[in-house]
N, C-alpha and C positions, 0 to 999 in steps of 0.2 A: 504494500500500500504506500502511495506517495501523495503527499500534500505539497502544493506549490503556491507560494504567495509572492506576487510582484510588488515592488515599491519603486519610488523615484520618478514617477510620472509628473507631468505638469505642463505649464504653458511657457513658451520661450519664443524670443524673436529669431527670425532667420539669421543664420550664422552662429547661433549660440550652441551650447552643449548641455547635455544631460547624461546622467548615468543611471541606468535601470539595474535593479537587483532582483533576484529571484531566490528565495530561501526554500530549500527542499527539506522535507521531514517525513517521518513514517518508518515503520519497522523494516520494510523492504528496502527502501532507499538507504537507510543507515547501514544495512548489512552489505549491500551491493553497490555502494555509491561510486565505485570506480568502473562500473559496467553500464553506465547510462549515456545515451545520446541526449544531450540537452540542446534545446533550440529556442530561438526567439522567432515568433511569427507576428504579423501585424494585419489588421483589417480596418480599412477605411470604409465609411458609410457607402453602401451600394456596391462595394467591391468584394471580391473573394479574398479569403485569408491567404496571405503569401508568406513564404519563408524569408526570413531576414538573415539569420546566421545560425550555425550549428557547431557543436564541439562535443567530442567524446571525452568523458571524464577520466578515462584511463589512458589518454594520449595527449598530444599537444597540437595536432593539426586542427585547423578550423576551416569553415566554409562561410563565405559572405556573398550575398546576392550582388549582382552587378550594380544594382541601384544604390547600394550603400558601401560598396568596396572603396577603401581609402578614407572613409568617414566614420564607419562604425567598427568597433572591435569587441568581439565576444571573448570572455575569459571565465575561468572558474577558480574558486578557492575551495578545494575539497575539504580542508579542515573546518571550514565554516559552512560547508554544504550549501554554498551560494554561487549562483550564476550571475554574471554581469553583462551589461551591454553598454559600452561607452559610446556615446553618440556625439560626434562633433560636426561642425558645419551644417547644422540642421536646416532643412528646406521646408517650405510649406507643404510640399508633397509627401513629407514624412509624417504628416498629421494622421493619426490612426490610433486604434486601441492596440496595445502591444501585449502579447501573451507569451508566457513561458511554458514550454512543453518538455516532457520527458518520456523516454522510451528505453527500457532495459534491453541490452543486446548481449547475448551469450556468445562465447567463442573466443578465439585468439585475439589479442589486442589489435594487431594489424588489420585483420579482416573486419573486426567490429568497427574500428575507426573509419575504414573505407566505406562500409555500409552506412554509417552515421552521416558521413559527409555527402552521401548521395540520396539520403532520405528526404525528399522534397515535399511529399504530400502530407498535409495535416492529418490525414486519415491513418498515417503510420504511427502517430503518437497517441498514447492512451491516457496520459495524465496531463492535465492542464491547470494553470492558474486562472483566477477570475479576470485578469487583465488589468492594465493601467493605461490611462489615456495620455497621449502626447499631442499637444496642439502647438503648431509652429506658425507664427504670424509673420506676414511680410512687412 
């Protein structure tokens, strides 16, 4: 069982920065916290939920969508069971509800990491936080 809670959302002017946090808890996560694919998704009104960034907690490789590459950085602090998304140079088109998601992946680290970095669909993730709103004004 995994519980995810996001924080750090808010309103900012274009060009500004925010850092989102997602704290994970639960018996399953605490036992297998190095075997999770953690991801940030976002959903703007009237649009589909899209993947922003992903990271495998047992490795160091990350994936970022082209729309945020060079501006957003995903990272984890396993000791704190926390996922982060540092967002710089924010644009009005980044306005959306941002969600943290988790998926446990079994198997060797290299294969699990590769799978995580290619897991694009929200349907592949079974655990979600309630979301946090980001609003970027021009």
